[in-house]
C-alpha positions in Angstrom: -7.4 -31.7 16.5 -11.7 -31.1 17.0 -12.5 -33.2 14.2 -10.1 -34.9 15.8 -11.8 -35.1 19.4 -15.5 -35.9 18.0 -14.2 -38.9 16.5 -12.6 -40.7 19.5 -15.9 -38.8 22.1 -18.2 -40.3 19.4 -16.6 -43.6 19.0 -15.6 -43.9 22.7 -19.6 -44.0 23.4 -20.1 -46.5 20.9 -17.3 -48.7 21.9 -18.7 -48.4 25.3 -21.7 -49.3 24.7 -21.4 -53.0 24.4 -19.1 -52.9 27.6 -21.4 -50.9 29.7 -24.0 -53.5 28.7 -22.4 -56.7 29.7 -20.3 -55.0 32.8 -23.8 -54.3 34.0 -24.3 -57.6 33.2 -21.6 -59.3 35.6 -22.5 -56.6 38.4 -25.5 -57.8 38.8 -24.4 -61.5 38.8 -22.1 -60.4 41.5 -24.0 -58.3 43.4 -25.7 -61.9 44.1 -22.8 -63.5 44.5 -21.7 -65.4 41.5 -18.9 -64.3 39.4 -19.7 -65.1 35.9 -16.0 -65.4 33.4 -18.5 -67.1 30.5 -19.3 -64.0 30.2 -17.8 -63.5 26.5 -19.9 -67.2 25.5 -23.0 -65.5 26.5 -22.2 -62.0 24.2 -21.0 -64.5 21.1 -24.6 -66.2 21.6 -26.1 -63.0 22.0 -24.6 -61.4 19.0 -24.4 -64.1 15.9 -28.4 -65.3 17.4 -29.3 -61.2 16.8 -27.1 -61.3 13.9 -28.9 -64.6 12.5 -32.2 -62.9 13.2 -31.6 -59.6 11.7 -30.4 -61.6 8.3 -33.2 -63.2 8.4 -35.9 -61.2 9.0 -34.3 -57.6 8.4 -35.8 -56.0 11.7 -33.4 -55.1 14.5 -36.3 -55.3 17.2 -36.6 -59.0 16.6 -33.2 -59.2 16.3 -32.1 -57.0 19.8 -35.3 -59.7 21.6 -34.0 -62.9 20.3 -29.9 -62.0 21.3 -31.2 -60.9 24.7 -33.9 -64.2 25.0 -30.5 -66.7 23.3 -28.5 -64.9 26.4 -30.5 -65.4 29.3 -30.8 -68.8 28.0 -27.4 -69.4 27.5 -26.5 -68.0 31.0 -29.1 -70.4 32.7 -26.8 -73.6 31.9 -24.2 -71.8 34.0 -26.8 -71.2 36.4 -27.4 -74.8 36.5 -24.1 -76.0 37.2 -22.7 -74.0 40.1 -25.5 -73.0 42.1 -27.3 -77.2 41.5 -24.3 -79.1 41.1 -21.9 -76.8 42.7 -19.4 -76.5 40.0 -16.7 -74.3 40.4 -17.2 -70.9 40.0 -13.9 -69.9 38.1 -13.5 -73.1 35.9 -16.9 -72.9 35.0 -17.6 -69.8 33.6 -14.3 -70.7 31.9 -15.9 -73.6 29.8 -19.0 -71.3 29.1 -16.8 -68.9 27.2 -15.2 -72.3 24.7 -18.6 -73.3 24.9 -20.0 -69.7 23.5 -16.7 -69.4 21.1 -17.7 -72.4 19.9 -21.2 -72.8 19.3 -21.7 -68.9 18.0 -18.5 -70.1 15.6 -20.9 -73.3 14.7 -24.1 -71.2 14.2 -22.5 -68.1 12.4 -20.5 -70.6 9.6 -23.3 -69.9 7.2 -23.3 -65.7 7.9 -19.3 -65.0 8.0 -18.9 -61.8 5.7 -22.7 -61.3 5.6 -23.9 -57.7 5.9 -27.1 -56.3 7.6 -28.6 -52.3 7.9 -28.2 -53.2 11.9 -29.4 -50.6 14.4 -30.4 -47.1 12.9 -28.6 -43.9 13.5 -29.2 -42.8 16.4 -28.9 -46.2 18.1 -31.6 -46.7 20.8 -29.1 -49.0 22.7 -26.8 -46.2 23.0 -29.6 -43.4 23.9 -30.8 -46.5 26.9 -27.3 -47.5 28.0 -27.5 -44.8 30.6 -31.0 -44.7 31.5 -30.5 -48.4 32.1 -28.2 -48.1 34.3 -29.7 -45.5 36.5 -32.3 -48.2 36.5 -30.7 -50.8 37.7 -29.0 -48.7 40.6 -32.6 -48.0 41.9 -33.6 -51.4 41.9 -30.4 -52.7 43.8 -30.7 -49.6 45.7 -35.0 -49.2 46.5 -36.8 -52.6 45.4 -37.1 -54.9 47.2 -36.2 -57.6 44.9 -32.9 -55.7 44.5 -32.2 -55.4 48.2 -32.7 -58.9 48.2 -30.4 -59.9 46.2 -27.7 -58.0 47.3 -28.4 -59.5 50.7 -27.8 -63.1 49.0 -24.3 -61.9 47.9 -23.5 -60.5 51.1 -24.8 -63.2 53.4 -27.3 -66.1 51.8 -27.3 -67.4 55.3 -28.6 -64.8 57.0 -30.7 -64.3 53.7 -32.3 -67.9 53.7 -33.1 -67.3 57.7 -35.3 -64.6 56.6 -37.5 -67.1 54.5 -35.6 -66.2 51.3 -34.7 -68.8 48.7 -30.9 -67.6 47.7 -31.2 -69.8 44.6 -34.2 -68.9 43.2 -32.8 -65.3 43.3 -29.3 -65.8 42.4 -31.3 -67.8 39.4 -33.2 -64.9 38.6 -30.1 -62.4 38.7 -27.9 -64.8 36.6 -31.2 -65.0 33.9 -31.2 -61.2 33.9 -27.2 -61.1 33.8 -27.6 -63.4 30.3 -30.7 -61.0 28.7 -28.4 -58.0 29.4 -25.1 -60.4 28.0 -26.7 -61.1 25.3 -27.9 -57.5 24.2 -24.4 -56.3 24.2 -23.0 -59.1 22.3 -25.9 -57.8 20.0 -24.6 -54.5 20.3 -21.6 -55.7 18.5 -22.6 -57.4 15.4 -25.6 -55.0 15.2 -24.9 -51.3 15.8 -20.8 -51.5 15.7 -20.0 -54.4 13.4 -23.0 -54.9 11.4 -21.4 -58.1 10.4 -20.4 -61.3 11.6 -17.7 -63.1 12.5 -15.8 -65.6 14.6 -14.9 -64.5 18.3 -15.8 -61.1 17.8 -16.1 -59.8 21.6 -12.4 -60.3 21.5 -12.1 -60.5 25.2 -14.7 -57.7 26.0 -16.3 -60.7 28.2 -13.1 -60.3 30.4 -13.0 -56.1 30.1 -16.4 -55.8 31.6 -15.6 -58.3 34.4 -12.5 -55.9 35.2 -14.8 -53.0 34.7 -17.0 -54.2 37.9 -14.0 -53.8 39.6 -13.2 -50.7 39.0 -17.1 -49.4 39.8 -16.8 -50.8 42.9 -19.9 -52.7 42.4 -22.1 -49.6 41.7 -24.0 -49.1 38.3 -23.7 -45.5 37.6 -19.7 -45.9 38.2 -19.6 -48.3 35.2 -21.1 -45.6 33.3 -17.6 -43.9 33.6 -15.9 -46.6 33.5 -17.3 -48.3 30.3 -16.5 -44.3 28.9 -12.7 -44.8 29.7 -12.8 -48.2 28.3 -14.3 -47.4 24.9 -12.3 -44.6 24.9 -9.2 -47.0 24.7 -10.7 -49.1 22.0 -11.8 -45.9 20.4 -8.1 -44.2 20.7 -6.6 -47.7 19.0 -8.7 -47.9 16.0 -8.3 -44.0 15.3 -4.4 -44.3 15.6 -4.1 -47.5 13.5 -6.4 -45.7 11.1 -4.1 -43.0 10.8 -0.9 -44.6 9.8 0.3 -43.9 13.6 3.9 -45.7 13.3 3.4 -47.9 16.5 3.3 -51.4 16.2 -1.0 -52.4 15.7 -0.1 -55.6 18.1 1.3 -52.7 21.0 -2.2 -50.9 19.7 -4.1 -53.5 20.3 -3.1 -54.4 23.6 -4.0 -50.9 24.6 -7.7 -51.7 26.1 -6.4 -54.9 27.7 -2.8 -52.9 29.4 -5.4 -50.2 30.9 -7.8 -53.5 32.5 -4.5 -54.7 34.2 -4.1 -51.9 35.9 -7.2 -51.2 36.8 -7.1 -54.1 38.5 -3.6 -53.7 40.2 -3.8 -50.5 41.4 -8.0 -50.6 42.5 -7.7 -54.4 44.1 -6.6 -52.7 47.8 -9.2 -49.7 47.5 -12.1 -52.0 46.3 -11.6 -54.8 48.5 -14.1 -53.7 50.8 -16.9 -53.2 48.0 -17.2 -56.5 46.7 -20.7 -58.5 48.2 -19.1 -60.5 51.2 -20.3 -64.0 49.9 -19.3 -63.6 46.2 -18.1 -67.0 44.3 -19.3 -68.5 47.6 -22.1 -70.9 46.8 -24.6 -71.5 48.8 -25.7 -75.0 50.6 -28.5 -74.9 53.0 -30.9 -76.3 50.3 -30.5 -79.5 48.7 
């Protein structure tokens, strides 16, 4: 029993790490007033870019940097469409997600099933995840940039009247979110699977969106949520490995059922925690 508990806890940390990076990415985006349902695609582009970089260079550090930049640049496509072209955020996010699925499959077709060394046993992304959540909490709460991003998410008209350009701040926030989304994907391919397979994110980008609601848009609460969902994924894998007489399809559903439960239970309680202008594009500038 003790061995099982240790296995579940370590699995929860490992599985929860990419979820936490993805949740922090979406949280920053939504704090700036933008909902990005394309996070899944950003993660996939980061995952395949990081894997290819690691495969050819043998350096995990280079791979993480490449994955982060790939995620940041890819997310700028979404930023341009919703901010400059004023496209619908939800529809554009879904289009970005499918674009990321196709692009990552095209980029990774030569590498399916390939193996890499990946991240070291003492995974720096695991050790850095919680401190990063604390740093983001501090930045959003105590720095001028963070406070202004939150102001844009709450009331972009007031931020504009105070001399700040909401679109510039939203571009910045979405680029940072893309960097974190790319790192989240890289951890899946470099630290968890150490291989590449198509759509390896398996819906984690959408789980991250639910986690933002679960955390009430608070970076530190996201840590607990990521561990909870990571534990659900770890439990699912552990039960399958031990041959528990439950349909594997039901076990595969566990993390997503938990996501639905969070959304159903938390709708009323979290309604007032959301940024006031979430999902609405500021149109005060050309």
